[in-house]
N, C-alpha and C positions, 0 to 999 in steps of 0.2 A: 216327518220331523216333530208332528204334534203328538203323535205315538209315543214316540221318544219322550216327549216333554212328559207326556201322563204317566208315561212307565215312571220313569224318574221322581216324577209328587209322588207317588205314592211309597219310593225307598226314603223319601224324606219323610213321610208320614208315620214311615216304620221305624227311621233314625229316632224320632224325636218321642216316639211311643215306648222305644228300646230304654230311652232317657230315662223317661218318667220312673220306668218299672225297674230300673236299676239303682234309681234313688229311693223307693218304698222296698224295696227287697230286702227282707229282712236275713233270709238264708246267706249263710257265709260271712266274709268279711265286708261290713259295712262300709269302712274307708275307702278298701280295695272297689267295691261297687259304684262309689261316689266317683274314684278317678277313671271309671271304665263309662261312667253315665256322661261325664265332661266329654272325654275324648268323642263317645258318638254324636251326641248333640253337635259337637263342631264341626264333624266332617257330615252331619244333615244339612248344616247352615253352610257348605261349602259347595254341596250338592244344590241346596239352594239359590246361590250365587249362580252357577251353572247353568240349571233352569232359567232365573229370569235373564240370563245372557241370551239363549237361543230363541226363548222368545221374543227378543228384542225390546223388552222393556225396561232395560237397564239403559238406555236412551232417553226417559221420559221420567217425568216427574212422579212420584216421589223416588222412584226405585234406582234414580240416576246416583241416591247415596250410598247404595250397595257396591258402587265401581268400588275395587280394590280392597275390599273390606276384610276379605277373606286371605289375600297376603299373609300378615302377621300370624294367622291361623296356622299356617303350614310350620312354624318356630314350637306351636305349643305340642303337636301330635305325639313328638321324639319323647320328650320329660313325662306325658300324662302315660305312654307306655310303659318307660321306665320306673315311674314311680310306683306304678300298678304292680310291675312286677317285683319289684324291693319290698312292697307289703305285703305279698301273700307269701314271698321266702324268706323275709326277715323281721316282718310285722313292725316295719318302720312306719311312722305316721309321719303327716308333713311337718318340717322341721324350718324353721328361719331361712338357714341356710340357703333352702331350696327357693328361695326367690333370685337366687342367681342364674335359676331355668328361664324366668323373664327376661334376660336381658335381650338376646338375639330377638322375641316378640316388639319389646319396646324400640329398639333400632328400628328395626322394620319401618314398626308406628310412625317413630317419628321421622323416618325418611320420606313416609306417602303423606304426614299429615298437613303440609300444604294444598293438597287436594282434598283431604280430610274437611278444612275446614273454608273451604270454599264456598260463599253464598250457591243456591240451586242454578241458578241464571247461567251462571259461570264455571260450575260444572258441566252443565250441557253442553255450552259452548266446547269446550275442551274435548269431549267425550265425542260427539257430533264430529270435531275435525279431526280425531283422533290424535290430539297432541299432549295427551295427561302426561307423559312420561317426558317429556321436554320442561313439564313446569315442576318438577320433583326432581331431589337428590335422589335416585334409584338407578344404580350403576346396571349396564348390559348385562355383566354378568353377576350380579345382585341374586337371581335363580336359583346360577352354579353354587352358590355361597350356601343357598338354603338346601337344596338336594342334598350336598356336602353334610350341612348340620344333621339333616333326615336321616341320614347313612349312618354318621357317627352312632346316634341314638338308638339304630337296627342292630350296630355290633356291641354296643355300651351295655345293650339291656341283655344281647344274649351273654357276653362275658359274666356280667353281675350275679347269675345263676349256676354258669355252669361248670364254676368250681367250686362250690355249696357241696361239701361233703355230708351235710343233714340230710338234703332231698335224695327221696329214694328214686326207684326206676319209673315209677306213674308220674312222680312230678316231673321231673324230666323230660318223658315224652311230653306231657300236655305243654310245657313251657315251653318245648323246642315247636312245636306248633304254633303257639300263641305270638311269638316271638315274630316266625315265620311266617307268620298273616299280614304283621305289618313292615316286615322289610319286603315282602311280594308288593304292597302297597306304594313301597317307597320306589322298588323299581320298576312300576309301571308308570308313576308319575315320574321318575326321569327319561324313560322312555319316549314318553310324549313330549315331553318339553326338548329331549333330542331330534325326533322326528320333526317336531315344525320347526327349531331353530335353524335346521339344516335344509328347511324347505320341501324335505322328505315326505310328509304329509300335511293336508290344508288344516289349519285348526279348527274347523267347524266339524272334524269327522271325530273331536275330539271325545264325544259320549260313548264311543267304542272304548276307550279306555277307559273311561268312568264306569261302563259295565261290569268289567274285570274288576277294578279296584273295589267297586259295591261288593263283589262276589268276596275279596281280601276281609273285608270290613264286616261283612256278614257271618262271616266264619272267627274273627274276631269277637265278635259281642255272643256266639254260641262255646266259645270258650269262656267267657265271663260267666254264663249260665250253669257250667258244668263245672268251674272249677271247684267248688264247695264239697263234690262229691271226691274228684280225684282226690283231695285234700284231706278227707275223714275217711280214706282206704277204701272206695268203691272200686271193684275192679274196672281196668282202662275199657273192656272189652263191653261191658253196660255202657259206660259214657260217651267213650267215642267208639262205635259201630265201624267205620271205614278204615281202624288201625289194621294192622295182620290180627291172625286167628280168630276172625271173624269164620272162617271156613276149616276148623281145625281140625272138627269132627271130634273132640275130644270132649264127655261130657262131667257137669260138674261130681258126680262120686267118682267116677275113674279117675279126676283131677286130683280129688283130695286123698285117694288110696297110692297113686303114684306120687303125690309130694310126700309123704310117709315113708313108702321104700324108697325114694331120694334119700329123705334123712337120713333112714339106716344105712343106705348104701355109703354115705361120705362119711356117718359115725364108725360103721364095722372094719369097711374095705379101704377107708382114706383115699379114695384114688386123687383128691389133690394133690398128693404128694408128689407127681408124675410132674414134671415139669410141660411137660407135652400134651396134658390133657385138655381135649379139645368138647365144644358142645359134642358132637357126633359121637364121642366115645361114653356119655353118660345116656345118651340117646340108646346107644347099642346095649347097657346098661340094664336103662329100663324097659326096652323093648318096645318104644316109641320114636316116632319120627321126629327129626330135629326141630323141628317146627312147634310140635306139641313140646318136648322138654324146655324150649326156650318159653312156651305159655305158661307151664306149669312153675317155673324158675321166677319170672317176671311177675307172676299175679299172687302166688302163694308168700312169697321172700320178699317183694318190690326191690328186687335188684336186679340187675344185668347179669349174664352168666360169669363174667370175669371178678365181679364183683361178689357175687355168691361163692365161687372159688376162693376167692382170694381171701373172704372174712374167714373160711374155714383153715386156711393158711394159716392167718396171721391167730389165730385160738392155737394154733398147734406154738406157734410161734412163741407164743406167752409163754405158754406150759413149760418150752424149752429154754426160755432165758434165766430162769429159776436157777438151773444149775448148768447154763451153757459155760462159764469162765473153769468150774469144776473139768468139763471135759473138753476146756482149751479149744475151743472154738472160737472162730472170728465172724463179726458180725454176716459178713461174706457166704462162709461157710453154712450158718445157720440158714441163710436165708436159701440156700441151694437147699437144704434138707427138707425143709418145708414147703420147696415147690417153685419159689421163684427164680427166673431167669439170671437176676441182675441184682444188686444190693439194690441199685437205685429204685427198683419196681418194688424192692421189700421195703425200704423208707416209705414210698407213698403211700402203699395200700397200708402200713402200718399205722401214719400218721392220721388218714383216713376214719379208719376205723376206733382208735382209741383215745386220738387227738395229741398222741406224744409220738417222739420218736422212738426210738429202742431202749435208749440209753436213757432216758429220763424215764421212762416206763419201770425201767430197773431198777433205777435210785428211787424210785417211789413205793416197788415193791418191798426193798431193803429194808427202807424206814418205816414200814407198816406189819 
């Protein structure tokens, strides 16, 4: 056990050091770094609480005051992740309305405050007798409400950037890993509570879960450091070496050559007009593997395959819109002409790449 305590003490010190580094870090978005600094510090504080509990000092002076202080912190993790995501995607800083995020924190703190403000000797008596929760209005289902709140923020954070049309492929991949690391933390936390509540696992073995949680938070911290590189246009292969393409076998020189060839093919042969076009088809035209073709599109154009193809289709549609009325084409017919399988997918792509629907774009074009 003392080995585990020593190991997690090291993690606590690393977390505190990371928090300080995020605060003083000049590269990237300073406000976003502050959010991540607060998140890392609070998690380190929770680890500290666990270490104190494992070592048995939570039942002694003055450490008895650390009992239950990490409960309200659970309600802060999600808002910090969300505000961090919001900051790096929309450049929104802290707003006065964001104080609403503190409501769950204040409710939990208020429920546990009868214990927090007890004198030291009374706290010691309650902790030693194991009757703390008999003296605070904390319901037995309270932890499930906390888990529900944490899960909500995991989904909410993902949804907040998923439909952001201004984000490129690189940014979307990075943010999925980022939010995924928080979702992993929530899952492991929920799993631990479930196993303990239903007497499947002894609470004293929670350090096994904490080790996994530390891994998720370590990943989160890593993303915080590479975030500026991702948003400044650096290739994901350079920033996140564990993603695909690591062993694609394509050299930088060949990659640039194939990029030029791909542009030439798209402009001259117009394969995107085929509504059955697949990544394998472009691979054959480039004489490359499917993986290598995907790499070229993602790295050089910062787009997924479908967005890459649809961007060309929309450029074609914009040219055809000028005289589509003279040709007596409907919007559905125009959509099929440029390679889309449906009017709905055509409208979604048109809106994504122009910020207008086709009718609005046509009116603006005529007016100009």
